[in-house]
Biopython code that builds the backbone (N, CA, C, O; Angstrom):
import numpy as np
from Bio.PDB.StructureBuilder import StructureBuilder

atoms = [
    (1, "MET", "N", (-51.237, -198.558, 64.969)),
    (1, "MET", "CA", (-50.882, -197.266, 65.513)),
    (1, "MET", "C", (-51.008, -196.234, 64.389)),
    (1, "MET", "O", (-50.507, -196.437, 63.284)),
    (2, "VAL", "N", (-51.673, -195.147, 64.688)),
    (2, "VAL", "CA", (-51.833, -194.064, 63.722)),
    (2, "VAL", "C", (-51.421, -192.746, 64.362)),
    (2, "VAL", "O", (-51.598, -192.541, 65.563)),
    (3, "LYS", "N", (-50.871, -191.859, 63.546)),
    (3, "LYS", "CA", (-50.580, -190.486, 63.976)),
    (3, "LYS", "C", (-51.498, -189.582, 63.173)),
    (3, "LYS", "O", (-51.536, -189.650, 61.944)),
    (4, "ILE", "N", (-52.226, -188.745, 63.868)),
    (4, "ILE", "CA", (-53.206, -187.870, 63.241)),
    (4, "ILE", "C", (-52.818, -186.425, 63.518)),
    (4, "ILE", "O", (-52.543, -186.053, 64.659)),
    (5, "ARG", "N", (-52.797, -185.611, 62.458)),
    (5, "ARG", "CA", (-52.543, -184.178, 62.629)),
    (5, "ARG", "C", (-53.863, -183.446, 62.403)),
    (5, "ARG", "O", (-54.535, -183.660, 61.393)),
    (6, "ILE", "N", (-54.225, -182.593, 63.337)),
    (6, "ILE", "CA", (-55.465, -181.821, 63.256)),
    (6, "ILE", "C", (-55.082, -180.348, 63.235)),
    (6, "ILE", "O", (-54.319, -179.886, 64.083)),
    (7, "SER", "N", (-55.615, -179.609, 62.261)),
    (7, "SER", "CA", (-55.347, -178.171, 62.168)),
    (7, "SER", "C", (-56.659, -177.410, 62.163)),
    (7, "SER", "O", (-57.668, -177.901, 61.657)),
    (8, "GLY", "N", (-56.644, -176.212, 62.725)),
    (8, "GLY", "CA", (-57.827, -175.358, 62.728)),
    (8, "GLY", "C", (-57.774, -174.380, 63.871)),
    (8, "GLY", "O", (-56.717, -174.145, 64.456)),
    (9, "ASN", "N", (-58.937, -173.802, 64.194)),
    (9, "ASN", "CA", (-58.937, -172.885, 65.331)),
    (9, "ASN", "C", (-58.885, -173.711, 66.623)),
    (9, "ASN", "O", (-59.280, -174.877, 66.623)),
    (10, "PRO", "N", (-58.407, -173.125, 67.707)),
    (10, "PRO", "CA", (-58.159, -173.895, 68.939)),
    (10, "PRO", "C", (-59.370, -174.664, 69.473)),
    (10, "PRO", "O", (-59.218, -175.794, 69.937)),
    (11, "ALA", "N", (-60.555, -174.083, 69.419)),
    (11, "ALA", "CA", (-61.741, -174.772, 69.943)),
    (11, "ALA", "C", (-62.073, -176.017, 69.117)),
    (11, "ALA", "O", (-62.395, -177.067, 69.673)),
    (12, "ASP", "N", (-61.992, -175.896, 67.783)),
    (12, "ASP", "CA", (-62.293, -177.041, 66.917)),
    (12, "ASP", "C", (-61.245, -178.139, 67.055)),
    (12, "ASP", "O", (-61.580, -179.324, 67.046)),
    (13, "VAL", "N", (-59.991, -177.752, 67.180)),
    (13, "VAL", "CA", (-58.914, -178.733, 67.334)),
    (13, "VAL", "C", (-59.093, -179.511, 68.632)),
    (13, "VAL", "O", (-58.936, -180.732, 68.645)),
    (14, "SER", "N", (-59.415, -178.833, 69.705)),
    (14, "SER", "CA", (-59.628, -179.506, 70.991)),
    (14, "SER", "C", (-60.824, -180.442, 70.930)),
    (14, "SER", "O", (-60.770, -181.554, 71.455)),
    (15, "ARG", "N", (-61.897, -180.005, 70.297)),
    (15, "ARG", "CA", (-63.092, -180.849, 70.166)),
    (15, "ARG", "C", (-62.790, -182.088, 69.324)),
    (15, "ARG", "O", (-63.228, -183.187, 69.664)),
    (16, "ALA", "N", (-62.053, -181.922, 68.240)),
    (16, "ALA", "CA", (-61.703, -183.061, 67.391)),
    (16, "ALA", "C", (-60.821, -184.057, 68.139)),
    (16, "ALA", "O", (-60.998, -185.267, 67.997)),
    (17, "ALA", "N", (-59.880, -183.564, 68.928)),
    (17, "ALA", "CA", (-59.018, -184.459, 69.709)),
    (17, "ALA", "C", (-59.834, -185.241, 70.734)),
    (17, "ALA", "O", (-59.576, -186.425, 70.953)),
    (18, "ARG", "N", (-60.816, -184.596, 71.364)),
    (18, "ARG", "CA", (-61.686, -185.309, 72.319)),
    (18, "ARG", "C", (-62.524, -186.369, 71.611)),
    (18, "ARG", "O", (-62.722, -187.459, 72.147)),
    (19, "LEU", "N", (-63.018, -186.060, 70.414)),
    (19, "LEU", "CA", (-63.803, -187.020, 69.650)),
    (19, "LEU", "C", (-62.957, -188.238, 69.287)),
    (19, "LEU", "O", (-63.426, -189.371, 69.382)),
    (20, "ILE", "N", (-61.736, -188.012, 68.880)),
    (20, "ILE", "CA", (-60.843, -189.128, 68.565)),
    (20, "ILE", "C", (-60.643, -189.996, 69.795)),
    (20, "ILE", "O", (-60.581, -191.220, 69.690)),
    (21, "GLY", "N", (-60.540, -189.371, 70.960)),
    (21, "GLY", "CA", (-60.398, -190.120, 72.205)),
    (21, "GLY", "C", (-61.612, -190.974, 72.532)),
    (21, "GLY", "O", (-61.481, -191.988, 73.217)),
    (22, "GLN", "N", (-62.790, -190.587, 72.057)),
    (22, "GLN", "CA", (-63.997, -191.386, 72.270)),
    (22, "GLN", "C", (-64.031, -192.600, 71.353)),
    (22, "GLN", "O", (-64.629, -193.621, 71.691)),
    (23, "VAL", "N", (-63.387, -192.491, 70.189)),
    (23, "VAL", "CA", (-63.462, -193.545, 69.185)),
    (23, "VAL", "C", (-62.241, -194.459, 69.221)),
    (23, "VAL", "O", (-62.374, -195.671, 69.049)),
    (24, "LEU", "N", (-61.067, -193.902, 69.438)),
    (24, "LEU", "CA", (-59.821, -194.668, 69.424)),
    (24, "LEU", "C", (-59.152, -194.639, 70.789)),
    (24, "LEU", "O", (-59.446, -193.778, 71.618)),
    (25, "LYS", "N", (-58.259, -195.579, 71.012)),
    (25, "LYS", "CA", (-57.448, -195.578, 72.236)),
    (25, "LYS", "C", (-56.266, -194.635, 72.004)),
    (25, "LYS", "O", (-55.361, -194.947, 71.229)),
    (26, "VAL", "N", (-56.277, -193.489, 72.671)),
    (26, "VAL", "CA", (-55.255, -192.462, 72.471)),
    (26, "VAL", "C", (-54.090, -192.703, 73.422)),
    (26, "VAL", "O", (-54.281, -192.855, 74.629)),
    (27, "TYR", "N", (-52.880, -192.736, 72.867)),
    (27, "TYR", "CA", (-51.674, -192.897, 73.668)),
    (27, "TYR", "C", (-51.050, -191.559, 74.043)),
    (27, "TYR", "O", (-50.557, -191.382, 75.157)),
    (28, "GLN", "N", (-51.078, -190.618, 73.100)),
    (28, "GLN", "CA", (-50.407, -189.346, 73.351)),
    (28, "GLN", "C", (-51.063, -188.244, 72.532)),
    (28, "GLN", "O", (-51.439, -188.455, 71.379)),
    (29, "THR", "N", (-51.196, -187.075, 73.131)),
    (29, "THR", "CA", (-51.665, -185.877, 72.441)),
    (29, "THR", "C", (-50.639, -184.783, 72.690)),
    (29, "THR", "O", (-50.280, -184.500, 73.834)),
    (30, "SER", "N", (-50.169, -184.170, 71.607)),
    (30, "SER", "CA", (-49.157, -183.127, 71.762)),
    (30, "SER", "C", (-49.791, -181.836, 72.261)),
    (30, "SER", "O", (-51.014, -181.699, 72.290)),
    (31, "ASP", "N", (-48.946, -180.902, 72.648)),
    (31, "ASP", "CA", (-49.417, -179.558, 72.972)),
    (31, "ASP", "C", (-49.873, -178.881, 71.687)),
    (31, "ASP", "O", (-49.500, -179.307, 70.594)),
    (32, "LEU", "N", (-50.676, -177.830, 71.812)),
    (32, "LEU", "CA", (-51.091, -177.063, 70.641)),
    (32, "LEU", "C", (-49.899, -176.294, 70.095)),
    (32, "LEU", "O", (-49.180, -175.634, 70.846)),
    (33, "HIS", "N", (-49.691, -176.381, 68.782)),
    (33, "HIS", "CA", (-48.611, -175.653, 68.112)),
    (33, "HIS", "C", (-49.232, -174.644, 67.154)),
    (33, "HIS", "O", (-50.232, -174.961, 66.509)),
    (34, "PRO", "N", (-48.679, -173.447, 67.038)),
    (34, "PRO", "CA", (-49.203, -172.508, 66.041)),
    (34, "PRO", "C", (-48.920, -173.029, 64.630)),
    (34, "PRO", "O", (-47.870, -173.623, 64.387)),
    (35, "ASN", "N", (-49.853, -172.810, 63.704)),
    (35, "ASN", "CA", (-49.637, -173.218, 62.317)),
    (35, "ASN", "C", (-48.498, -172.417, 61.712)),
    (35, "ASN", "O", (-48.297, -171.248, 62.040)),
    (36, "ARG", "N", (-47.766, -173.056, 60.834)),
    (36, "ARG", "CA", (-46.639, -172.370, 60.184)),
    (36, "ARG", "C", (-47.119, -171.247, 59.279)),
    (36, "ARG", "O", (-46.535, -170.164, 59.249)),
    (37, "ARG", "N", (-48.190, -171.518, 58.541)),
    (37, "ARG", "CA", (-48.729, -170.509, 57.629)),
    (37, "ARG", "C", (-50.169, -170.224, 58.005)),
    (37, "ARG", "O", (-50.988, -171.140, 58.070)),
    (38, "GLY", "N", (-50.473, -169.005, 58.243)),
    (38, "GLY", "CA", (-51.860, -168.649, 58.496)),
    (38, "GLY", "C", (-52.257, -168.698, 59.956)),
    (38, "GLY", "O", (-51.424, -168.774, 60.860)),
    (39, "VAL", "N", (-53.548, -168.651, 60.146)),
    (39, "VAL", "CA", (-54.138, -168.568, 61.477)),
    (39, "VAL", "C", (-54.479, -169.971, 61.962)),
    (39, "VAL", "O", (-54.750, -170.863, 61.158)),
    (40, "GLY", "N", (-54.466, -170.159, 63.259)),
    (40, "GLY", "CA", (-54.898, -171.422, 63.832)),
    (40, "GLY", "C", (-53.773, -172.178, 64.510)),
    (40, "GLY", "O", (-52.657, -171.680, 64.658)),
    (41, "VAL", "N", (-54.095, -173.380, 64.912)),
    (41, "VAL", "CA", (-53.146, -174.228, 65.623)),
    (41, "VAL", "C", (-53.208, -175.635, 65.047)),
    (41, "VAL", "O", (-54.086, -175.952, 64.245)),
    (42, "ARG", "N", (-52.269, -176.468, 65.465)),
    (42, "ARG", "CA", (-52.300, -177.878, 65.093)),
    (42, "ARG", "C", (-51.925, -178.707, 66.306)),
    (42, "ARG", "O", (-51.231, -178.237, 67.208)),
    (43, "VAL", "N", (-52.392, -179.942, 66.316)),
    (43, "VAL", "CA", (-52.089, -180.872, 67.394)),
    (43, "VAL", "C", (-51.865, -182.240, 66.750)),
    (43, "VAL", "O", (-52.466, -182.557, 65.723)),
    (44, "TYR", "N", (-51.010, -183.033, 67.352)),
    (44, "TYR", "CA", (-50.736, -184.381, 66.876)),
    (44, "TYR", "C", (-51.268, -185.378, 67.895)),
    (44, "TYR", "O", (-51.018, -185.250, 69.093)),
    (45, "VAL", "N", (-52.007, -186.377, 67.407)),
    (45, "VAL", "CA", (-52.591, -187.406, 68.266)),
    (45, "VAL", "C", (-52.041, -188.752, 67.821)),
    (45, "VAL", "O", (-52.109, -189.090, 66.639)),
    (46, "THR", "N", (-51.495, -189.525, 68.756)),
    (46, "THR", "CA", (-51.047, -190.883, 68.485)),
    (46, "THR", "C", (-52.063, -191.822, 69.110)),
    (46, "THR", "O", (-52.334, -191.757, 70.309)),
    (47, "ALA", "N", (-52.631, -192.710, 68.270)),
    (47, "ALA", "CA", (-53.714, -193.572, 68.745)),
    (47, "ALA", "C", (-53.596, -194.961, 68.138)),
    (47, "ALA", "O", (-52.879, -195.173, 67.161)),
    (48, "ASP", "N", (-54.317, -195.905, 68.741)),
    (48, "ASP", "CA", (-54.363, -197.283, 68.268)),
    (48, "ASP", "C", (-55.755, -197.546, 67.718)),
    (48, "ASP", "O", (-56.750, -197.399, 68.429)),
    (49, "ALA", "N", (-55.824, -197.935, 66.448)),
    (49, "ALA", "CA", (-57.109, -198.199, 65.811)),
    (49, "ALA", "C", (-57.303, -199.683, 65.533)),
    (49, "ALA", "O", (-58.224, -200.048, 64.802)),
    (50, "SER", "N", (-56.469, -200.545, 66.091)),
    (50, "SER", "CA", (-56.505, -201.964, 65.736)),
    (50, "SER", "C", (-57.742, -202.692, 66.241)),
    (50, "SER", "O", (-58.188, -203.638, 65.591)),
    (51, "ASP", "N", (-58.314, -202.294, 67.371)),
    (51, "ASP", "CA", (-59.450, -203.028, 67.925)),
    (51, "ASP", "C", (-60.757, -202.241, 67.871)),
    (51, "ASP", "O", (-61.678, -202.516, 68.641)),
    (52, "VAL", "N", (-60.842, -201.272, 66.975)),
    (52, "VAL", "CA", (-62.037, -200.434, 66.867)),
    (52, "VAL", "C", (-62.944, -200.998, 65.781)),
    (52, "VAL", "O", (-62.502, -201.237, 64.657)),
    (53, "SER", "N", (-64.202, -201.206, 66.118)),
    (53, "SER", "CA", (-65.158, -201.670, 65.116)),
    (53, "SER", "C", (-65.715, -200.464, 64.367)),
    (53, "SER", "O", (-65.744, -199.355, 64.899)),
    (54, "ARG", "N", (-66.147, -200.682, 63.154)),
    (54, "ARG", "CA", (-66.735, -199.586, 62.382)),
    (54, "ARG", "C", (-68.016, -199.087, 63.031)),
    (54, "ARG", "O", (-68.305, -197.890, 62.990)),
    (55, "ALA", "N", (-68.777, -199.974, 63.620)),
    (55, "ALA", "CA", (-70.035, -199.569, 64.258)),
    (55, "ALA", "C", (-69.773, -198.618, 65.415)),
    (55, "ALA", "O", (-70.491, -197.631, 65.578)),
    (56, "GLY", "N", (-68.762, -198.899, 66.214)),
    (56, "GLY", "CA", (-68.444, -198.031, 67.346)),
    (56, "GLY", "C", (-67.997, -196.659, 66.904)),
    (56, "GLY", "O", (-68.391, -195.656, 67.498)),
    (57, "SER", "N", (-67.172, -196.600, 65.861)),
    (57, "SER", "CA", (-66.699, -195.300, 65.406)),
    (57, "SER", "C", (-67.829, -194.504, 64.766)),
    (57, "SER", "O", (-67.882, -193.283, 64.913)),
    (58, "SER", "N", (-68.728, -195.175, 64.064)),
    (58, "SER", "CA", (-69.859, -194.474, 63.460)),
    (58, "SER", "C", (-70.779, -193.893, 64.520)),
    (58, "SER", "O", (-71.298, -192.789, 64.356)),
    (59, "ALA", "N", (-70.986, -194.627, 65.603)),
    (59, "ALA", "CA", (-71.848, -194.130, 66.677)),
    (59, "ALA", "C", (-71.255, -192.884, 67.316)),
    (59, "ALA", "O", (-71.982, -191.934, 67.606)),
    (60, "GLY", "N", (-69.945, -192.873, 67.539)),
    (60, "GLY", "CA", (-69.290, -191.704, 68.119)),
    (60, "GLY", "C", (-69.383, -190.493, 67.215)),
    (60, "GLY", "O", (-69.617, -189.379, 67.684)),
    (61, "LEU", "N", (-69.201, -190.704, 65.910)),
    (61, "LEU", "CA", (-69.294, -189.594, 64.970)),
    (61, "LEU", "C", (-70.720, -189.066, 64.872)),
    (61, "LEU", "O", (-70.923, -187.856, 64.774)),
    (62, "ALA", "N", (-71.706, -189.952, 64.896)),
    (62, "ALA", "CA", (-73.100, -189.512, 64.831)),
    (62, "ALA", "C", (-73.451, -188.665, 66.049)),
    (62, "ALA", "O", (-74.148, -187.659, 65.920)),
    (63, "GLN", "N", (-72.981, -189.058, 67.222)),
    (63, "GLN", "CA", (-73.252, -188.286, 68.434)),
    (63, "GLN", "C", (-72.609, -186.905, 68.349)),
    (63, "GLN", "O", (-73.217, -185.915, 68.756)),
    (64, "GLU", "N", (-71.390, -186.830, 67.825)),
    (64, "GLU", "CA", (-70.716, -185.536, 67.702)),
    (64, "GLU", "C", (-71.446, -184.645, 66.706)),
    (64, "GLU", "O", (-71.546, -183.438, 66.927)),
    (65, "ARG", "N", (-71.956, -185.208, 65.615)),
    (65, "ARG", "CA", (-72.721, -184.407, 64.659)),
    (65, "ARG", "C", (-73.949, -183.797, 65.324)),
    (65, "ARG", "O", (-74.289, -182.643, 65.065)),
    (66, "LYS", "N", (-74.613, -184.568, 66.182)),
    (66, "LYS", "CA", (-75.777, -184.044, 66.899)),
    (66, "LYS", "C", (-75.371, -182.898, 67.819)),
    (66, "LYS", "O", (-76.115, -181.930, 67.977)),
    (67, "THR", "N", (-74.191, -183.008, 68.424)),
    (67, "THR", "CA", (-73.705, -181.956, 69.311)),
    (67, "THR", "C", (-73.401, -180.683, 68.522)),
    (67, "THR", "O", (-73.720, -179.579, 68.964)),
    (68, "LEU", "N", (-72.780, -180.846, 67.348)),
    (68, "LEU", "CA", (-72.404, -179.687, 66.542)),
    (68, "LEU", "C", (-73.610, -179.039, 65.866)),
    (68, "LEU", "O", (-73.663, -177.816, 65.731)),
    (69, "ASN", "N", (-74.576, -179.850, 65.441)),
    (69, "ASN", "CA", (-75.741, -179.348, 64.706)),
    (69, "ASN", "C", (-77.026, -179.755, 65.418)),
    (69, "ASN", "O", (-77.681, -180.708, 64.997)),
    (70, "PRO", "N", (-77.401, -179.056, 66.485)),
    (70, "PRO", "CA", (-78.606, -179.459, 67.242)),
    (70, "PRO", "C", (-79.882, -179.278, 66.446)),
    (70, "PRO", "O", (-80.968, -179.571, 66.945)),
]
sb = StructureBuilder()
sb.init_structure("model")
sb.init_model(0)
sb.init_chain("A")
sb.init_seg("    ")
for serial, (resi, resn, name, xyz) in enumerate(atoms, 1):
    if name == "N":
        sb.init_residue(resn, " ", resi, " ")
    sb.init_atom(name, np.array(xyz, "f"), 0.0, 1.0, " ", f" {name:<3s}", serial, name[0])
structure = sb.get_structure()
């Protein structure tokens, strides 16, 4: 079980949370919270990484890179 905190602008945070959902089994995603200092938001994701192979996670990340940088 891992807890991941993602900070940034709302669109990037949402995209990162969706990507994590493609790679890991997500149990819970918090609501968006405003950052304490500065601009942007943060979200907390609770996920299980115990049965994820490195090959599967690499494939998901490669696909997201293609989406971000066509």
